[in-house]
N, CA, C and O atoms as CSV, one atom per row, in Angstrom:
chain,resi,resn,atom,element,x,y,z
A,1,MET,N,N,-19.313,-2.412,0.993
A,1,MET,CA,C,-19.320,-3.767,1.607
A,1,MET,C,C,-18.001,-4.091,2.292
A,1,MET,O,O,-17.970,-4.687,3.369
A,2,VAL,N,N,-16.910,-3.685,1.643
A,2,VAL,CA,C,-15.597,-3.971,2.220
A,2,VAL,C,C,-15.443,-3.203,3.522
A,2,VAL,O,O,-15.048,-3.772,4.540
A,3,GLU,N,N,-15.758,-1.904,3.493
A,3,GLU,CA,C,-15.624,-1.100,4.697
A,3,GLU,C,C,-16.443,-1.683,5.841
A,3,GLU,O,O,-15.984,-1.678,6.984
A,4,GLU,N,N,-17.641,-2.185,5.563
A,4,GLU,CA,C,-18.454,-2.815,6.642
A,4,GLU,C,C,-17.753,-4.001,7.219
A,4,GLU,O,O,-17.771,-4.186,8.436
A,5,LEU,N,N,-17.139,-4.810,6.404
A,5,LEU,CA,C,-16.456,-5.993,6.874
A,5,LEU,C,C,-15.218,-5.611,7.726
A,5,LEU,O,O,-14.866,-6.334,8.659
A,6,LEU,N,N,-14.587,-4.517,7.414
A,6,LEU,CA,C,-13.422,-4.098,8.121
A,6,LEU,C,C,-13.688,-3.341,9.380
A,6,LEU,O,O,-12.758,-3.069,10.139
A,7,ALA,N,N,-14.934,-2.986,9.638
A,7,ALA,CA,C,-15.314,-2.159,10.791
A,7,ALA,C,C,-14.931,-2.814,12.081
A,7,ALA,O,O,-14.610,-2.121,13.046
A,8,ASP,N,N,-14.952,-4.167,12.140
A,8,ASP,CA,C,-14.659,-4.871,13.388
A,8,ASP,C,C,-13.154,-4.974,13.647
A,8,ASP,O,O,-12.746,-5.405,14.725
A,9,ASP,N,N,-12.328,-4.587,12.681
A,9,ASP,CA,C,-10.886,-4.674,12.902
A,9,ASP,C,C,-10.225,-3.403,12.324
A,9,ASP,O,O,-9.811,-3.400,11.165
A,10,PRO,N,N,-10.125,-2.303,13.145
A,10,PRO,CA,C,-9.627,-1.028,12.676
A,10,PRO,C,C,-8.146,-1.043,12.225
A,10,PRO,O,O,-7.683,-0.082,11.611
A,11,ALA,N,N,-7.408,-2.122,12.527
A,11,ALA,CA,C,-6.010,-2.198,12.133
A,11,ALA,C,C,-5.913,-2.502,10.662
A,11,ALA,O,O,-4.863,-2.250,10.070
A,12,ILE,N,N,-6.953,-3.032,10.030
A,12,ILE,CA,C,-6.969,-3.382,8.588
A,12,ILE,C,C,-7.633,-2.220,7.825
A,12,ILE,O,O,-8.653,-1.694,8.271
A,13,PHE,N,N,-7.075,-1.832,6.710
A,13,PHE,CA,C,-7.661,-0.762,5.932
A,13,PHE,C,C,-7.650,-1.086,4.414
A,13,PHE,O,O,-6.824,-1.848,3.913
A,14,LEU,N,N,-8.591,-0.475,3.745
A,14,LEU,CA,C,-8.761,-0.665,2.301
A,14,LEU,C,C,-7.797,0.245,1.550
A,14,LEU,O,O,-7.740,1.452,1.786
A,15,VAL,N,N,-7.038,-0.369,0.633
A,15,VAL,CA,C,-6.064,0.373,-0.167
A,15,VAL,C,C,-6.707,0.713,-1.509
A,15,VAL,O,O,-6.680,1.863,-1.946
A,16,GLU,N,N,-7.279,-0.290,-2.151
A,16,GLU,CA,C,-7.785,-0.091,-3.538
A,16,GLU,C,C,-8.732,-1.216,-3.926
A,16,GLU,O,O,-8.624,-2.334,-3.421
A,17,VAL,N,N,-9.646,-0.917,-4.812
A,17,VAL,CA,C,-10.529,-1.909,-5.411
A,17,VAL,C,C,-10.470,-1.725,-6.947
A,17,VAL,O,O,-10.637,-0.616,-7.454
A,18,TRP,N,N,-10.230,-2.823,-7.664
A,18,TRP,CA,C,-10.274,-2.810,-9.106
A,18,TRP,C,C,-11.392,-3.703,-9.566
A,18,TRP,O,O,-11.540,-4.823,-9.078
A,19,ILE,N,N,-12.178,-3.222,-10.495
A,19,ILE,CA,C,-13.231,-4.044,-11.128
A,19,ILE,C,C,-12.999,-4.000,-12.624
A,19,ILE,O,O,-13.155,-2.957,-13.258
A,20,LYS,N,N,-12.628,-5.133,-13.179
A,20,LYS,CA,C,-12.372,-5.231,-14.589
A,20,LYS,C,C,-13.699,-5.467,-15.336
A,20,LYS,O,O,-14.666,-5.937,-14.736
A,21,PRO,N,N,-13.750,-5.149,-16.620
A,21,PRO,CA,C,-14.965,-5.341,-17.403
A,21,PRO,C,C,-15.417,-6.803,-17.441
A,21,PRO,O,O,-16.582,-7.083,-17.725
A,22,THR,N,N,-14.505,-7.735,-17.157
A,22,THR,CA,C,-14.826,-9.168,-17.164
A,22,THR,C,C,-15.375,-9.607,-15.784
A,22,THR,O,O,-15.487,-10.801,-15.507
A,23,ASN,N,N,-15.706,-8.644,-14.947
A,23,ASN,CA,C,-16.214,-8.904,-13.601
A,23,ASN,C,C,-15.220,-9.579,-12.653
A,23,ASN,O,O,-15.590,-10.295,-11.722
A,24,ASN,N,N,-13.966,-9.321,-12.931
A,24,ASN,CA,C,-12.928,-9.754,-12.008
A,24,ASN,C,C,-12.715,-8.617,-10.998
A,24,ASN,O,O,-12.371,-7.502,-11.391
A,25,ILE,N,N,-12.908,-8.881,-9.743
A,25,ILE,CA,C,-12.818,-7.901,-8.683
A,25,ILE,C,C,-11.625,-8.187,-7.829
A,25,ILE,O,O,-11.470,-9.292,-7.309
A,26,ARG,N,N,-10.765,-7.183,-7.676
A,26,ARG,CA,C,-9.575,-7.322,-6.880
A,26,ARG,C,C,-9.603,-6.295,-5.733
A,26,ARG,O,O,-9.654,-5.089,-5.976
A,27,VAL,N,N,-9.570,-6.766,-4.529
A,27,VAL,CA,C,-9.588,-5.894,-3.341
A,27,VAL,C,C,-8.233,-5.954,-2.663
A,27,VAL,O,O,-7.762,-7.022,-2.272
A,28,MET,N,N,-7.614,-4.789,-2.531
A,28,MET,CA,C,-6.272,-4.689,-1.905
A,28,MET,C,C,-6.467,-4.129,-0.514
A,28,MET,O,O,-6.991,-3.029,-0.338
A,29,LEU,N,N,-6.030,-4.913,0.492
A,29,LEU,CA,C,-6.103,-4.499,1.881
A,29,LEU,C,C,-4.728,-4.438,2.456
A,29,LEU,O,O,-3.807,-5.069,1.937
A,30,ASP,N,N,-4.563,-3.682,3.535
A,30,ASP,CA,C,-3.285,-3.614,4.231
A,30,ASP,C,C,-3.609,-3.525,5.746
A,30,ASP,O,O,-4.760,-3.322,6.133
A,31,ALA,N,N,-2.611,-3.676,6.552
A,31,ALA,CA,C,-2.809,-3.555,8.003
A,31,ALA,C,C,-1.568,-2.904,8.614
A,31,ALA,O,O,-0.452,-2.990,8.101
A,32,ASP,N,N,-1.836,-2.257,9.728
A,32,ASP,CA,C,-0.726,-1.507,10.416
A,32,ASP,C,C,0.446,-2.439,10.835
A,32,ASP,O,O,1.608,-2.033,10.863
A,33,ALA,N,N,0.089,-3.693,11.154
A,33,ALA,CA,C,1.148,-4.638,11.593
A,33,ALA,C,C,1.276,-5.845,10.693
A,33,ALA,O,O,1.677,-6.924,11.128
A,34,GLY,N,N,0.928,-5.652,9.430
A,34,GLY,CA,C,1.006,-6.774,8.471
A,34,GLY,C,C,-0.330,-7.533,8.446
A,34,GLY,O,O,-1.061,-7.574,9.435
A,35,LEU,N,N,-0.614,-8.117,7.310
A,35,LEU,CA,C,-1.888,-8.800,7.128
A,35,LEU,C,C,-1.668,-10.249,6.728
A,35,LEU,O,O,-1.274,-10.552,5.602
A,36,PRO,N,N,-1.938,-11.156,7.700
A,36,PRO,CA,C,-1.738,-12.575,7.395
A,36,PRO,C,C,-2.690,-13.071,6.303
A,36,PRO,O,O,-3.803,-12.562,6.166
A,37,ILE,N,N,-2.254,-14.048,5.542
A,37,ILE,CA,C,-3.062,-14.604,4.463
A,37,ILE,C,C,-4.378,-15.171,5.006
A,37,ILE,O,O,-5.410,-15.076,4.342
A,38,GLU,N,N,-4.350,-15.747,6.184
A,38,GLU,CA,C,-5.565,-16.328,6.734
A,38,GLU,C,C,-6.670,-15.280,6.899
A,38,GLU,O,O,-7.857,-15.558,6.734
A,39,ARG,N,N,-6.218,-14.042,7.239
A,39,ARG,CA,C,-7.198,-12.946,7.385
A,39,ARG,C,C,-7.752,-12.523,6.032
A,39,ARG,O,O,-8.928,-12.175,5.927
A,40,CYS,N,N,-6.924,-12.548,5.003
A,40,CYS,CA,C,-7.397,-12.209,3.651
A,40,CYS,C,C,-8.394,-13.248,3.198
A,40,CYS,O,O,-9.407,-12.900,2.590
A,41,VAL,N,N,-8.136,-14.526,3.478
A,41,VAL,CA,C,-9.048,-15.594,3.093
A,41,VAL,C,C,-10.380,-15.422,3.795
A,41,VAL,O,O,-11.432,-15.559,3.171
A,42,SER,N,N,-10.350,-15.131,5.055
A,42,SER,CA,C,-11.601,-14.959,5.831
A,42,SER,C,C,-12.423,-13.796,5.260
A,42,SER,O,O,-13.633,-13.928,5.080
A,43,ILE,N,N,-11.771,-12.651,4.974
A,43,ILE,CA,C,-12.461,-11.491,4.443
A,43,ILE,C,C,-13.020,-11.817,3.029
A,43,ILE,O,O,-14.135,-11.424,2.683
A,44,ASN,N,N,-12.210,-12.544,2.229
A,44,ASN,CA,C,-12.653,-12.941,0.903
A,44,ASN,C,C,-13.946,-13.772,0.969
A,44,ASN,O,O,-14.888,-13.529,0.216
A,45,ARG,N,N,-13.973,-14.716,1.844
A,45,ARG,CA,C,-15.169,-15.603,1.991
A,45,ARG,C,C,-16.396,-14.816,2.383
A,45,ARG,O,O,-17.477,-14.998,1.824
A,46,ARG,N,N,-16.209,-13.913,3.380
A,46,ARG,CA,C,-17.352,-13.108,3.844
A,46,ARG,C,C,-17.853,-12.150,2.778
A,46,ARG,O,O,-19.054,-11.953,2.592
A,47,LEU,N,N,-16.868,-11.552,2.075
A,47,LEU,CA,C,-17.271,-10.582,1.058
A,47,LEU,C,C,-17.946,-11.274,-0.131
A,47,LEU,O,O,-18.918,-10.752,-0.677
A,48,TYR,N,N,-17.442,-12.432,-0.532
A,48,TYR,CA,C,-18.049,-13.213,-1.609
A,48,TYR,C,C,-19.492,-13.569,-1.263
A,48,TYR,O,O,-20.387,-13.443,-2.099
A,49,LYS,N,N,-19.712,-14.012,-0.030
A,49,LYS,CA,C,-21.068,-14.357,0.420
A,49,LYS,C,C,-21.984,-13.163,0.389
A,49,LYS,O,O,-23.130,-13.283,-0.044
A,50,ARG,N,N,-21.524,-12.022,0.832
A,50,ARG,CA,C,-22.332,-10.804,0.828
A,50,ARG,C,C,-22.677,-10.371,-0.616
A,50,ARG,O,O,-23.787,-9.919,-0.896
A,51,MET,N,N,-21.717,-10.522,-1.494
A,51,MET,CA,C,-21.927,-10.128,-2.900
A,51,MET,C,C,-22.978,-11.065,-3.531
A,51,MET,O,O,-23.844,-10.613,-4.280
A,52,GLU,N,N,-22.897,-12.319,-3.234
A,52,GLU,CA,C,-23.902,-13.263,-3.755
A,52,GLU,C,C,-25.282,-12.966,-3.206
A,52,GLU,O,O,-26.264,-12.941,-3.947
A,53,GLU,N,N,-25.351,-12.739,-1.899
A,53,GLU,CA,C,-26.645,-12.423,-1.238
A,53,GLU,C,C,-27.247,-11.130,-1.781
A,53,GLU,O,O,-28.466,-11.025,-1.911
A,54,ALA,N,N,-26.419,-10.161,-2.094
A,54,ALA,CA,C,-26.903,-8.878,-2.616
A,54,ALA,C,C,-27.330,-8.961,-4.072
A,54,ALA,O,O,-27.972,-8.048,-4.593
A,55,GLY,N,N,-26.965,-10.073,-4.733
A,55,GLY,CA,C,-27.332,-10.269,-6.155
A,55,GLY,C,C,-26.684,-9.294,-7.095
A,55,GLY,O,O,-27.272,-8.911,-8.105
A,56,LEU,N,N,-25.467,-8.886,-6.770
A,56,LEU,CA,C,-24.733,-7.946,-7.616
A,56,LEU,C,C,-24.480,-8.507,-9.022
A,56,LEU,O,O,-24.532,-7.799,-10.027
A,57,TYR,N,N,-24.206,-9.804,-9.034
A,57,TYR,CA,C,-23.963,-10.507,-10.310
A,57,TYR,C,C,-24.886,-11.715,-10.312
A,57,TYR,O,O,-24.479,-12.800,-9.897
A,58,PRO,N,N,-26.139,-11.543,-10.779
A,58,PRO,CA,C,-27.165,-12.565,-10.663
A,58,PRO,C,C,-26.757,-13.964,-11.192
A,58,PRO,O,O,-27.144,-14.976,-10.609
A,59,ASP,N,N,-25.996,-14.019,-12.268
A,59,ASP,CA,C,-25.575,-15.301,-12.810
A,59,ASP,C,C,-24.366,-15.851,-12.120
A,59,ASP,O,O,-23.850,-16.893,-12.524
A,60,GLY,N,N,-23.892,-15.186,-11.084
A,60,GLY,CA,C,-22.667,-15.617,-10.406
A,60,GLY,C,C,-21.422,-15.478,-11.263
A,60,GLY,O,O,-20.410,-16.143,-11.046
A,61,ASN,N,N,-21.529,-14.603,-12.231
A,61,ASN,CA,C,-20.428,-14.459,-13.233
A,61,ASN,C,C,-19.427,-13.374,-12.728
A,61,ASN,O,O,-19.331,-12.279,-13.282
A,62,PHE,N,N,-18.705,-13.733,-11.667
A,62,PHE,CA,C,-17.680,-12.805,-11.188
A,62,PHE,C,C,-16.558,-13.589,-10.434
A,62,PHE,O,O,-16.781,-14.708,-9.971
A,63,SER,N,N,-15.429,-13.012,-10.334
A,63,SER,CA,C,-14.383,-13.625,-9.497
A,63,SER,C,C,-13.946,-12.543,-8.535
A,63,SER,O,O,-14.013,-11.351,-8.834
A,64,LEU,N,N,-13.500,-12.981,-7.383
A,64,LEU,CA,C,-13.085,-12.105,-6.295
A,64,LEU,C,C,-11.729,-12.497,-5.761
A,64,LEU,O,O,-11.481,-13.667,-5.468
A,65,GLU,N,N,-10.836,-11.503,-5.631
A,65,GLU,CA,C,-9.509,-11.734,-5.033
A,65,GLU,C,C,-9.322,-10.692,-3.990
A,65,GLU,O,O,-9.488,-9.500,-4.250
A,66,VAL,N,N,-8.967,-11.137,-2.777
A,66,VAL,CA,C,-8.681,-10.225,-1.659
A,66,VAL,C,C,-7.237,-10.536,-1.291
A,66,VAL,O,O,-6.897,-11.683,-1.001
A,67,SER,N,N,-6.356,-9.470,-1.304
A,67,SER,CA,C,-4.964,-9.688,-1.005
A,67,SER,C,C,-4.370,-8.407,-0.381
A,67,SER,O,O,-5.008,-7.354,-0.338
A,68,SER,N,N,-3.164,-8.542,0.083
A,68,SER,CA,C,-2.443,-7.371,0.558
A,68,SER,C,C,-1.405,-7.030,-0.492
A,68,SER,O,O,-0.993,-7.896,-1.265
A,69,PRO,N,N,-0.966,-5.742,-0.527
A,69,PRO,CA,C,0.007,-5.350,-1.513
A,69,PRO,C,C,1.336,-6.000,-1.285
A,69,PRO,O,O,1.809,-6.077,-0.151
A,70,GLY,N,N,1.956,-6.476,-2.361
A,70,GLY,CA,C,3.297,-7.034,-2.239
A,70,GLY,C,C,4.312,-5.955,-2.141
A,70,GLY,O,O,3.981,-4.776,-2.269
A,71,LEU,N,N,5.530,-6.318,-1.919
A,71,LEU,CA,C,6.600,-5.309,-1.808
A,71,LEU,C,C,6.824,-4.538,-3.087
A,71,LEU,O,O,7.381,-3.441,-3.064
A,72,ASP,N,N,6.390,-5.109,-4.223
A,72,ASP,CA,C,6.571,-4.456,-5.502
A,72,ASP,C,C,5.465,-3.443,-5.825
A,72,ASP,O,O,5.556,-2.690,-6.794
A,73,GLU,N,N,4.434,-3.444,-5.001
A,73,GLU,CA,C,3.348,-2.453,-5.199
A,73,GLU,C,C,3.707,-1.103,-4.607
A,73,GLU,O,O,4.251,-1.045,-3.503
A,74,PRO,N,N,3.416,-0.010,-5.314
A,74,PRO,CA,C,3.716,1.277,-4.749
A,74,PRO,C,C,2.846,1.632,-3.570
A,74,PRO,O,O,1.716,1.158,-3.460
A,75,LEU,N,N,3.374,2.475,-2.674
A,75,LEU,CA,C,2.567,2.947,-1.562
A,75,LEU,C,C,1.560,3.907,-2.062
A,75,LEU,O,O,1.904,4.756,-2.885
A,76,LYS,N,N,0.309,3.838,-1.617
A,76,LYS,CA,C,-0.736,4.671,-2.148
A,76,LYS,C,C,-1.358,5.567,-1.088
A,76,LYS,O,O,-1.840,6.658,-1.390
A,77,LEU,N,N,-1.345,5.102,0.146
A,77,LEU,CA,C,-2.046,5.818,1.216
A,77,LEU,C,C,-1.093,6.336,2.288
A,77,LEU,O,O,-0.038,5.750,2.527
A,78,TYR,N,N,-1.461,7.405,2.911
A,78,TYR,CA,C,-0.698,7.992,4.047
A,78,TYR,C,C,-0.383,6.897,5.074
A,78,TYR,O,O,0.739,6.799,5.571
A,79,ARG,N,N,-1.399,6.074,5.380
A,79,ARG,CA,C,-1.220,5.049,6.430
A,79,ARG,C,C,-0.162,4.031,6.024
A,79,ARG,O,O,0.519,3.474,6.885
A,80,GLN,N,N,-0.016,3.780,4.732
A,80,GLN,CA,C,1.031,2.845,4.297
A,80,GLN,C,C,2.442,3.466,4.510
A,80,GLN,O,O,3.390,2.765,4.865
A,81,TYR,N,N,2.551,4.782,4.287
A,81,TYR,CA,C,3.819,5.469,4.526
A,81,TYR,C,C,4.157,5.370,6.027
A,81,TYR,O,O,5.294,5.049,6.373
A,82,VAL,N,N,3.222,5.629,6.892
A,82,VAL,CA,C,3.444,5.570,8.322
A,82,VAL,C,C,3.871,4.172,8.698
A,82,VAL,O,O,4.808,4.018,9.481
A,83,LYS,N,N,3.236,3.162,8.184
A,83,LYS,CA,C,3.540,1.763,8.508
A,83,LYS,C,C,4.976,1.438,8.093
A,83,LYS,O,O,5.632,0.628,8.748
A,84,ASN,N,N,5.465,2.039,7.042
A,84,ASN,CA,C,6.791,1.676,6.511
A,84,ASN,C,C,7.873,2.649,6.901
A,84,ASN,O,O,8.948,2.635,6.301
A,85,THR,N,N,7.629,3.503,7.893
A,85,THR,CA,C,8.670,4.388,8.394
A,85,THR,C,C,9.846,3.556,8.894
A,85,THR,O,O,9.681,2.568,9.609
A,86,GLY,N,N,11.064,4.000,8.483
A,86,GLY,CA,C,12.282,3.292,8.865
A,86,GLY,C,C,12.796,2.368,7.786
A,86,GLY,O,O,13.946,1.931,7.836
A,87,ARG,N,N,11.971,2.070,6.826
A,87,ARG,CA,C,12.387,1.188,5.729
A,87,ARG,C,C,13.036,1.997,4.593
A,87,ARG,O,O,12.795,3.195,4.448
A,88,ASP,N,N,13.850,1.320,3.808
A,88,ASP,CA,C,14.441,1.954,2.627
A,88,ASP,C,C,13.390,1.990,1.528
A,88,ASP,O,O,12.685,1.010,1.291
A,89,ILE,N,N,13.298,3.126,0.867
A,89,ILE,CA,C,12.308,3.357,-0.192
A,89,ILE,C,C,12.981,3.941,-1.426
A,89,ILE,O,O,14.108,4.436,-1.383
A,90,GLU,N,N,12.242,3.861,-2.522
A,90,GLU,CA,C,12.618,4.491,-3.785
A,90,GLU,C,C,11.479,5.396,-4.173
A,90,GLU,O,O,10.353,4.938,-4.366
A,91,VAL,N,N,11.758,6.673,-4.290
A,91,VAL,CA,C,10.711,7.670,-4.606
A,91,VAL,C,C,10.946,8.214,-6.011
A,91,VAL,O,O,12.013,8.751,-6.309
A,92,LEU,N,N,9.947,8.072,-6.863
A,92,LEU,CA,C,10.005,8.617,-8.182
A,92,LEU,C,C,9.199,9.909,-8.140
A,92,LEU,O,O,7.999,9.906,-7.865
A,93,LEU,N,N,9.889,11.015,-8.421
A,93,LEU,CA,C,9.238,12.347,-8.342
A,93,LEU,C,C,8.553,12.663,-9.681
A,93,LEU,O,O,8.919,12.112,-10.719
A,94,ILE,N,N,7.605,13.513,-9.644
A,94,ILE,CA,C,6.892,13.989,-10.862
A,94,ILE,C,C,7.880,14.553,-11.843
A,94,ILE,O,O,7.664,14.453,-13.051
A,95,SER,N,N,8.963,15.147,-11.370
A,95,SER,CA,C,9.984,15.722,-12.243
A,95,SER,C,C,10.741,14.653,-12.996
A,95,SER,O,O,11.448,14.960,-13.956
A,96,GLY,N,N,10.608,13.391,-12.580
A,96,GLY,CA,C,11.359,12.322,-13.223
A,96,GLY,C,C,12.584,11.872,-12.410
A,96,GLY,O,O,13.176,10.828,-12.684
A,97,ASP,N,N,12.953,12.691,-11.394
A,97,ASP,CA,C,14.109,12.322,-10.553
A,97,ASP,C,C,13.783,11.129,-9.679
A,97,ASP,O,O,12.630,10.938,-9.292
A,98,LEU,N,N,14.782,10.329,-9.365
A,98,LEU,CA,C,14.612,9.150,-8.537
A,98,LEU,C,C,15.468,9.330,-7.299
A,98,LEU,O,O,16.651,9.652,-7.402
A,99,LEU,N,N,14.895,9.129,-6.154
A,99,LEU,CA,C,15.580,9.306,-4.884
A,99,LEU,C,C,15.451,8.028,-4.064
A,99,LEU,O,O,14.353,7.488,-3.933
A,100,GLU,N,N,16.562,7.537,-3.508
A,100,GLU,CA,C,16.559,6.345,-2.699
A,100,GLU,C,C,17.090,6.704,-1.304
A,100,GLU,O,O,18.041,7.473,-1.163
A,101,GLY,N,N,16.468,6.142,-0.306
A,101,GLY,CA,C,16.921,6.405,1.057
A,101,GLY,C,C,15.957,5.836,2.076
A,101,GLY,O,O,14.995,5.156,1.719
A,102,ALA,N,N,16.211,6.110,3.332
A,102,ALA,CA,C,15.372,5.624,4.439
A,102,ALA,C,C,14.205,6.612,4.673
A,102,ALA,O,O,14.395,7.827,4.729
A,103,LEU,N,N,13.026,6.054,4.803
A,103,LEU,CA,C,11.849,6.886,5.103
A,103,LEU,C,C,11.963,7.147,6.624
A,103,LEU,O,O,11.784,6.235,7.431
A,104,THR,N,N,12.262,8.397,6.996
A,104,THR,CA,C,12.494,8.720,8.382
A,104,THR,C,C,11.334,9.346,9.093
A,104,THR,O,O,11.223,9.244,10.315
A,105,ALA,N,N,10.437,10.016,8.328
A,105,ALA,CA,C,9.273,10.663,8.955
A,105,ALA,C,C,8.152,10.855,7.930
A,105,ALA,O,O,8.383,10.982,6.728
A,106,VAL,N,N,6.947,10.870,8.458
A,106,VAL,CA,C,5.786,11.111,7.609
A,106,VAL,C,C,4.904,12.159,8.243
A,106,VAL,O,O,4.491,12.017,9.395
A,107,ALA,N,N,4.608,13.222,7.492
A,107,ALA,CA,C,3.655,14.270,7.962
A,107,ALA,C,C,2.431,14.192,7.085
A,107,ALA,O,O,2.380,13.413,6.133
A,108,GLU,N,N,1.464,14.988,7.404
A,108,GLU,CA,C,0.212,15.011,6.599
A,108,GLU,C,C,0.449,15.365,5.147
A,108,GLU,O,O,-0.248,14.872,4.260
A,109,ASP,N,N,1.428,16.215,4.899
A,109,ASP,CA,C,1.618,16.727,3.531
A,109,ASP,C,C,2.949,16.351,2.884
A,109,ASP,O,O,3.195,16.678,1.723
A,110,ALA,N,N,3.816,15.654,3.647
A,110,ALA,CA,C,5.151,15.347,3.101
A,110,ALA,C,C,5.801,14.158,3.830
A,110,ALA,O,O,5.333,13.676,4.862
A,111,ILE,N,N,6.906,13.727,3.223
A,111,ILE,CA,C,7.732,12.675,3.887
A,111,ILE,C,C,9.152,13.225,4.019
A,111,ILE,O,O,9.533,14.190,3.358
A,112,GLU,N,N,9.911,12.584,4.887
A,112,GLU,CA,C,11.349,12.880,5.035
A,112,GLU,C,C,12.079,11.621,4.655
A,112,GLU,O,O,11.768,10.535,5.144
A,113,VAL,N,N,13.069,11.770,3.767
A,113,VAL,CA,C,13.867,10.688,3.313
A,113,VAL,C,C,15.343,10.990,3.559
A,113,VAL,O,O,15.830,12.046,3.156
A,114,ALA,N,N,16.056,10.085,4.207
A,114,ALA,CA,C,17.475,10.216,4.486
A,114,ALA,C,C,18.253,9.456,3.402
A,114,ALA,O,O,18.258,8.226,3.355
A,115,GLU,N,N,18.903,10.233,2.540
A,115,GLU,CA,C,19.695,9.633,1.445
A,115,GLU,C,C,21.135,9.545,1.902
A,115,GLU,O,O,21.679,10.522,2.417
A,116,THR,N,N,21.758,8.404,1.727
A,116,THR,CA,C,23.165,8.220,2.093
A,116,THR,C,C,23.998,8.237,0.832
A,116,THR,O,O,23.763,7.472,-0.104
A,117,ARG,N,N,25.001,9.149,0.827
A,117,ARG,CA,C,25.925,9.273,-0.312
A,117,ARG,C,C,27.329,8.971,0.159
A,117,ARG,O,O,27.700,9.318,1.280
A,118,GLY,N,N,28.121,8.321,-0.699
A,118,GLY,CA,C,29.511,8.027,-0.370
A,118,GLY,C,C,29.635,6.859,0.574
A,118,GLY,O,O,28.647,6.270,1.013
A,119,LYS,N,N,30.873,6.543,0.873
A,119,LYS,CA,C,31.170,5.409,1.788
A,119,LYS,C,C,32.239,5.800,2.783
A,119,LYS,O,O,32.992,6.752,2.576
A,120,ASN,N,N,32.288,5.053,3.856
A,120,ASN,CA,C,33.330,5.219,4.925
A,120,ASN,C,C,33.440,6.674,5.372
A,120,ASN,O,O,32.455,7.268,5.811
A,121,LYS,N,N,34.668,7.262,5.258
A,121,LYS,CA,C,34.878,8.627,5.765
A,121,LYS,C,C,34.154,9.692,4.917
A,121,LYS,O,O,33.852,10.782,5.402
A,122,LYS,N,N,33.892,9.369,3.689
A,122,LYS,CA,C,33.218,10.316,2.781
A,122,LYS,C,C,31.691,10.168,2.819
A,122,LYS,O,O,30.974,10.803,2.046
A,123,LYS,N,N,31.227,9.347,3.702
A,123,LYS,CA,C,29.791,9.069,3.800
A,123,LYS,C,C,29.095,10.287,4.401
A,123,LYS,O,O,29.515,10.857,5.409
A,124,GLU,N,N,27.988,10.659,3.710
A,124,GLU,CA,C,27.169,11.757,4.239
A,124,GLU,C,C,25.692,11.410,4.069
A,124,GLU,O,O,25.306,10.753,3.102
A,125,VAL,N,N,24.881,11.852,5.007
A,125,VAL,CA,C,23.451,11.624,4.918
A,125,VAL,C,C,22.767,12.946,4.679
A,125,VAL,O,O,22.949,13.922,5.407
A,126,ILE,N,N,21.955,12.936,3.607
A,126,ILE,CA,C,21.239,14.159,3.212
A,126,ILE,C,C,19.768,13.940,3.458
A,126,ILE,O,O,19.186,12.972,2.967
A,127,ALA,N,N,19.160,14.837,4.220
A,127,ALA,CA,C,17.743,14.753,4.528
A,127,ALA,C,C,16.946,15.504,3.425
A,127,ALA,O,O,17.246,16.646,3.078
A,128,HIS,N,N,15.955,14.827,2.912
A,128,HIS,CA,C,15.092,15.452,1.882
A,128,HIS,C,C,13.650,15.536,2.425
A,128,HIS,O,O,13.100,14.567,2.948
A,129,HIS,N,N,13.080,16.711,2.279
A,129,HIS,CA,C,11.683,16.926,2.604
A,129,HIS,C,C,10.927,16.882,1.272
A,129,HIS,O,O,11.158,17.721,0.402
A,130,ILE,N,N,10.046,15.931,1.115
A,130,ILE,CA,C,9.348,15.742,-0.148
A,130,ILE,C,C,7.843,15.847,0.037
A,130,ILE,O,O,7.249,14.967,0.660
A,131,PRO,N,N,7.193,16.905,-0.488
A,131,PRO,CA,C,5.763,16.973,-0.427
A,131,PRO,C,C,5.089,15.853,-1.219
A,131,PRO,O,O,5.572,15.452,-2.278
A,132,PHE,N,N,3.971,15.353,-0.695
A,132,PHE,CA,C,3.246,14.298,-1.406
A,132,PHE,C,C,2.908,14.763,-2.834
A,132,PHE,O,O,2.887,13.952,-3.760
A,133,SER,N,N,2.649,16.039,-3.007
A,133,SER,CA,C,2.263,16.539,-4.332
A,133,SER,C,C,3.393,16.439,-5.356
A,133,SER,O,O,3.153,16.543,-6.559
A,134,ASP,N,N,4.646,16.236,-4.872
A,134,ASP,CA,C,5.767,16.055,-5.800
A,134,ASP,C,C,6.090,14.602,-6.124
A,134,ASP,O,O,6.970,14.318,-6.936
A,135,ILE,N,N,5.350,13.661,-5.462
A,135,ILE,CA,C,5.634,12.233,-5.597
A,135,ILE,C,C,4.772,11.613,-6.688
A,135,ILE,O,O,3.549,11.751,-6.669
A,136,LYS,N,N,5.400,10.934,-7.634
A,136,LYS,CA,C,4.680,10.154,-8.617
A,136,LYS,C,C,4.385,8.736,-8.090
A,136,LYS,O,O,3.265,8.232,-8.178
A,137,SER,N,N,5.446,8.119,-7.538
A,137,SER,CA,C,5.253,6.778,-6.910
A,137,SER,C,C,6.367,6.548,-5.871
A,137,SER,O,O,7.449,7.130,-5.947
A,138,THR,N,N,6.054,5.679,-4.904
A,138,THR,CA,C,7.009,5.245,-3.869
A,138,THR,C,C,6.937,3.755,-3.723
A,138,THR,O,O,5.859,3.179,-3.573
A,139,LYS,N,N,8.089,3.133,-3.768
A,139,LYS,CA,C,8.148,1.679,-3.567
A,139,LYS,C,C,9.122,1.345,-2.456
A,139,LYS,O,O,10.087,2.072,-2.219
A,140,ILE,N,N,8.863,0.249,-1.785
A,140,ILE,CA,C,9.798,-0.264,-0.778
A,140,ILE,C,C,10.985,-0.858,-1.510
A,140,ILE,O,O,10.833,-1.581,-2.494
A,141,LYS,N,N,12.155,-0.544,-1.018
A,141,LYS,CA,C,13.372,-1.037,-1.654
A,141,LYS,C,C,13.727,-2.339,-0.938
A,141,LYS,O,O,13.860,-2.371,0.286
A,142,ILE,N,N,13.872,-3.373,-1.689
A,142,ILE,CA,C,14.151,-4.712,-1.117
A,142,ILE,C,C,15.663,-4.908,-1.071
A,142,ILE,O,O,16.362,-4.726,-2.068
A,143,LYS,N,N,16.153,-5.285,0.115
A,143,LYS,CA,C,17.599,-5.554,0.306
A,143,LYS,C,C,17.800,-7.029,0.577
A,143,LYS,O,O,17.033,-7.661,1.304
A,144,PHE,N,N,18.850,-7.562,-0.024
A,144,PHE,CA,C,19.171,-8.968,0.232
A,144,PHE,C,C,20.516,-9.063,0.897
A,144,PHE,O,O,20.979,-10.163,1.200
């Protein structure tokens, strides 16, 4: 149902759907150029109506939340990595190592991260090629 609703706007894509045993449904969407809250509200209303019409929960015993991932949510899809190219990220590797740096490139099977070490004259940038298979999670690093 979600994919059908998104068919008219290819810039928006489905990240994840969670359905809890208490019939709480959470739909996570993202977009190539950001997803305004008004768009989430519109999709929520249309999806809720379709779910009611389909009789998925005959007693109406469900709740629906449609939102976009916050900055604290890990990147899950290739398309999210592409969208965030150029931003600072924190990559937790399966080995347990943590790497911070700028996401400089995204390929089908790996990402490139530029890690900056040292300051001033001792400053050096180290390029890391990280296969997706080595990544446990990746989060956007927030700078203030």
